[in-house]
NUGU-882731 format. One line per 3 residues: number of its first residue (from 1); their letters; for each residue x, y, z of C-alpha. Coordinates in nm, 3 decimals. Example, Ala and Ser with C-alpha at 12.3 -4.5 7.8 and 13.67 -1.06 7.14 Angstrom:
// NUGU-882731
1> as> 1.230 -0.450 0.780  1.367 -0.106 0.714
// end
This chain:
// NUGU-882731
1> xxx> 21.243 -0.047 -14.646  21.182 0.094 -14.296  21.300 0.450 -14.229
4> xxx> 21.478 0.423 -13.893  21.550 0.796 -13.859  21.370 0.971 -13.572
7> xxx> 21.139 1.252 -13.679  21.184 1.517 -13.413  20.934 1.779 -13.302
10> xxx> 21.165 2.080 -13.306  20.875 2.322 -13.260  20.737 2.172 -12.937
13> xxx> 20.896 2.424 -12.701  20.770 2.719 -12.908  20.424 2.565 -12.961
16> xxx> 20.358 2.410 -12.618  20.628 2.553 -12.394  20.758 2.199 -12.336
19> xxx> 21.111 2.074 -12.376  21.149 1.772 -12.606  21.124 1.452 -12.400
22> xxx> 21.273 1.120 -12.506  21.178 0.782 -12.362  21.517 0.625 -12.299
25> xxx> 21.444 0.282 -12.152  21.374 0.098 -12.475  21.606 0.297 -12.702
28> xxx> 21.967 0.202 -12.762  22.250 0.435 -12.668  22.309 0.496 -13.038
31> xxx> 21.945 0.592 -13.101  21.944 0.835 -12.809  22.274 0.984 -12.922
34> xxx> 22.145 1.053 -13.273  21.833 1.222 -13.135  22.026 1.436 -12.888
37> xxx> 22.283 1.534 -13.152  22.006 1.663 -13.379  21.849 1.856 -13.092
40> xxx> 22.186 1.999 -12.996  22.247 2.119 -13.353  21.902 2.281 -13.348
43> xxx> 21.998 2.454 -13.019  21.715 2.278 -12.838  21.697 2.136 -12.488
46> xxx> 21.608 1.775 -12.411  21.503 1.551 -12.126  21.567 1.179 -12.160
49> xxx> 21.368 0.970 -11.912  21.434 0.617 -11.782  21.808 0.612 -11.836
52> xxx> 22.035 0.381 -11.637  22.389 0.470 -11.520  22.568 0.263 -11.788
55> xxx> 22.375 0.418 -12.076  22.410 0.766 -11.926  22.787 0.725 -11.890
58> xxx> 22.826 0.637 -12.259  22.611 0.932 -12.367  22.796 1.179 -12.144
61> xxx> 23.122 1.055 -12.291  23.025 1.156 -12.645  22.795 1.457 -12.591
64> xxx> 22.877 1.791 -12.434  22.646 1.978 -12.197  22.466 1.670 -12.071
67> xxx> 22.398 1.577 -11.710  22.280 1.253 -11.552  22.031 1.284 -11.266
70> xxx> 22.058 0.943 -11.102  21.771 0.981 -10.855  21.529 1.077 -11.135
73> xxx> 21.686 0.827 -11.379  21.703 1.105 -11.639  21.962 1.263 -11.866
76> xxx> 21.936 1.630 -11.965  22.081 1.821 -12.258  22.148 2.193 -12.221
79> xxx> 22.058 2.423 -11.935  21.716 2.447 -11.768  21.474 2.724 -11.857
82> xxx> 21.516 3.026 -11.631  21.311 3.006 -11.311  20.967 3.169 -11.342
85> xxx> 20.851 3.242 -10.984  20.540 3.423 -11.108  20.391 3.090 -11.224
88> xxx> 20.390 2.956 -10.869  20.536 2.654 -10.694  20.462 2.283 -10.727
91> xxx> 20.512 2.056 -10.426  20.589 1.693 -10.509  20.491 1.448 -10.234
94> xxx> 20.585 1.084 -10.195  20.420 0.824 -9.976  20.758 0.668 -9.897
97> xxx> 21.117 0.653 -10.012  21.027 0.366 -10.247  20.836 0.623 -10.455
100> xxx> 21.137 0.853 -10.477  21.252 0.775 -10.833  20.910 0.865 -10.974
103> xxx> 20.877 1.176 -10.758  21.227 1.287 -10.859  21.137 1.248 -11.228
106> xxx> 20.838 1.479 -11.179  21.042 1.733 -10.983  21.324 1.740 -11.238
109> xxx> 21.085 1.777 -11.533  20.923 2.078 -11.368  21.252 2.237 -11.267
112> xxx> 21.376 2.189 -11.623  21.083 2.404 -11.739  21.160 2.686 -11.497
115> xxx> 20.904 2.591 -11.233  20.981 2.633 -10.863  20.952 2.300 -10.684
118> xxx> 20.971 2.147 -10.339  20.993 1.786 -10.220  20.784 1.651 -9.934
121> xxx> 20.889 1.294 -9.863  20.755 1.010 -9.648  20.406 1.149 -9.589
124> xxx> 20.212 0.830 -9.668  19.880 0.755 -9.502  20.026 0.475 -9.290
127> xxx> 20.147 0.759 -9.066  19.885 1.023 -9.135  20.025 1.263 -8.874
130> xxx> 20.326 1.314 -9.102  20.100 1.465 -9.368  19.881 1.661 -9.126
133> xxx> 20.192 1.825 -8.981  20.273 1.966 -9.328  19.932 2.107 -9.426
136> xxx> 20.033 2.465 -9.351  20.336 2.430 -9.578  20.119 2.299 -9.863
139> xxx> 19.937 2.633 -9.882  20.241 2.780 -10.059  20.190 2.556 -10.366
142> xxx> 19.972 2.617 -10.671  19.965 2.247 -10.764  20.044 1.926 -10.574
145> xxx> 20.178 1.603 -10.724  20.129 1.299 -10.498  20.322 0.979 -10.577
148> xxx> 20.210 0.662 -10.397  20.232 0.286 -10.434  20.062 0.006 -10.236
151> xxx> 19.690 0.103 -10.224  19.763 0.456 -10.354  19.553 0.640 -10.094
154> xxx> 19.771 0.950 -10.053  19.622 1.159 -10.341  19.265 1.091 -10.222
157> xxx> 19.342 1.194 -9.864  19.529 1.500 -9.986  19.243 1.605 -10.216
160> xxx> 19.006 1.598 -9.918  19.228 1.831 -9.717  19.349 2.104 -9.956
163> xxx> 19.183 2.312 -10.231  19.467 2.307 -10.487  19.472 2.079 -10.792
166> xxx> 19.614 1.739 -10.695  19.774 1.508 -10.952  19.804 1.147 -10.841
169> xxx> 20.086 0.926 -10.966  20.045 0.553 -10.894  20.381 0.388 -10.830
172> xxx> 20.473 0.026 -10.904  20.554 -0.054 -10.541  20.388 -0.317 -10.323
175> xxx> 20.340 -0.688 -10.258  20.156 -0.938 -10.482  19.806 -0.796 -10.517
178> xxx> 19.954 -0.450 -10.579  20.017 -0.583 -10.932  20.300 -0.350 -11.024
181> xxx> 20.105 -0.034 -10.945  19.772 -0.139 -11.096  19.600 -0.148 -10.757
184> xxx> 19.722 0.205 -10.681  19.607 0.323 -11.025  19.259 0.172 -10.990
187> xxx> 19.230 0.308 -10.636  19.311 0.660 -10.753  19.074 0.632 -11.050
190> xxx> 18.801 0.513 -10.810  18.868 0.798 -10.567  18.573 0.969 -10.399
193> xxx> 18.770 1.297 -10.392  18.620 1.517 -10.668  18.863 1.667 -10.916
196> xxx> 19.158 1.439 -10.849  19.367 1.405 -11.167  19.546 1.072 -11.221
199> xxx> 19.825 0.981 -11.464  19.962 0.641 -11.561  20.175 0.415 -11.342
202> xxx> 20.520 0.563 -11.264  20.453 0.856 -11.501  20.626 1.132 -11.307
205> xxx> 20.701 1.318 -11.630  20.334 1.313 -11.735  20.228 1.449 -11.396
208> xxx> 20.482 1.729 -11.429  20.352 1.829 -11.772  19.991 1.826 -11.643
211> xxx> 20.101 2.059 -11.363  20.281 2.281 -11.614  19.964 2.315 -11.824
214> xxx> 19.765 2.410 -11.511  20.017 2.674 -11.412  20.026 2.826 -11.758
217> x> 19.653 2.799 -11.823
// end
């Protein structure tokens, strides 16, 4: 007989400083509810990623202290960790508005861990002047997260212009040969910019946790 009960990592926040994250896209509303209820009873926080409006509405209707963040496609349980300005700021950049959901996921995940964040939108390399105009502002960040689809060039260009750690997030945006973000991923992995860190396609949450580890390292 298969044990269908989720085995939760209730010590993750104490051990790693990370709030429990739940992948919501392929879980039913009932499965997510049971997980969140257990975390709530344990007085833990939670971040559920890839949640649509219909699923979020059902969960909010039966769980207190939850909030749906539609732009990030995430549901949160509890209140975010208190802001920790001493750790520094992370700036999340997007090549275009089509990358916004992924960038918003990264920004929310960081803010939920008490990290100061800032959005910098529509600075893709198709209009390079838009990025160059913001270089002075980028100096205020400890880490940069760059989300880009199509050919995924933004993180490479950024890494050649600034000294901070840059985390590239390939986004599943683009015509045919873009292959759902695979071209952007392979372009970032093939980057000639030394030290560029790359996470998986659309993995805004993973980029945020990489940034968190850098800040706390």
